[in-house]
C-alpha positions as CSV (number, residue, x, y, z in Angstrom):
1,M,6.7,23.6,-13.2
2,N,4.5,24.1,-10.5
3,F,5.5,26.8,-7.5
4,A,4.3,28.4,-4.9
5,C,4.3,32.4,-3.8
6,M,4.2,33.1,0.5
7,T,1.8,36.3,0.9
8,S,1.0,37.8,4.0
9,A,-2.6,36.2,3.3
10,N,-2.7,32.8,1.5
11,V,-0.2,30.9,-0.4
12,C,-1.3,31.4,-4.2
13,T,0.0,29.6,-7.1
14,K,0.2,29.6,-11.1
15,K,-0.9,26.4,-11.4
16,N,-4.2,23.9,-9.9
17,V,-2.9,22.3,-6.9
18,K,-3.6,18.8,-7.1
19,T,-4.4,16.3,-3.8
20,S,-4.8,13.5,-4.5
21,K,-3.5,11.4,-7.3
22,K,-5.4,8.0,-8.8
23,I,-3.7,5.2,-8.1
24,S,-2.1,3.2,-10.4
25,S,-2.9,-0.8,-12.0
26,A,0.4,-2.3,-10.1
27,T,-1.0,-0.7,-6.8
28,K,-4.1,-1.9,-6.8
29,A,-3.0,-5.2,-7.8
30,R,-0.7,-5.2,-5.1
31,R,-3.8,-4.3,-2.3
32,E,-5.9,-6.9,-3.4
33,F,-3.3,-9.3,-3.2
34,I,-2.7,-8.2,0.4
35,R,-6.5,-8.0,1.6
36,S,-6.8,-11.8,-0.2
37,H,-3.9,-13.8,1.8
38,D,-2.9,-14.2,5.3
39,F,1.1,-13.2,6.8
40,S,2.5,-15.0,8.9
41,I,6.3,-14.5,10.3
42,Q,8.5,-16.5,12.6
43,I,12.0,-16.3,13.8
44,D,13.6,-18.6,15.3
45,P,16.2,-18.0,18.0
46,S,19.1,-18.7,15.4
47,G,17.8,-15.5,13.4
48,K,16.0,-17.6,10.5
49,C,13.5,-15.9,9.3
50,E,10.5,-18.0,7.8
51,I,7.4,-16.2,6.2
52,K,4.0,-18.1,4.9
53,V,1.7,-16.8,2.9
54,T,-1.8,-18.3,2.5
55,K,-4.8,-17.5,0.6
56,R,-8.2,-16.8,1.7
57,G,-10.7,-18.9,0.9
58,L,-14.7,-19.5,0.7
59,N,-16.1,-19.8,3.4
60,G,-13.1,-19.3,6.1
61,G,-10.9,-21.9,3.6
62,V,-7.3,-21.7,3.5
63,K,-5.1,-22.3,0.3
64,Y,-1.3,-23.1,1.2
65,L,0.7,-21.3,-1.1
């Protein structure tokens, strides 16, 4: 287990502290999906919510999902 001890000078640890972590493949896929699609959300006065997801095409074309 990794732990840190407070001293009067600096924080010292028994092991190296990781400052960054590799991104999982699921996170990479989710980010790519969000970057390649447009999302629009519309809420009507009755409270009904409609989400429209459109894929960005080449040369500005839009494809509806």
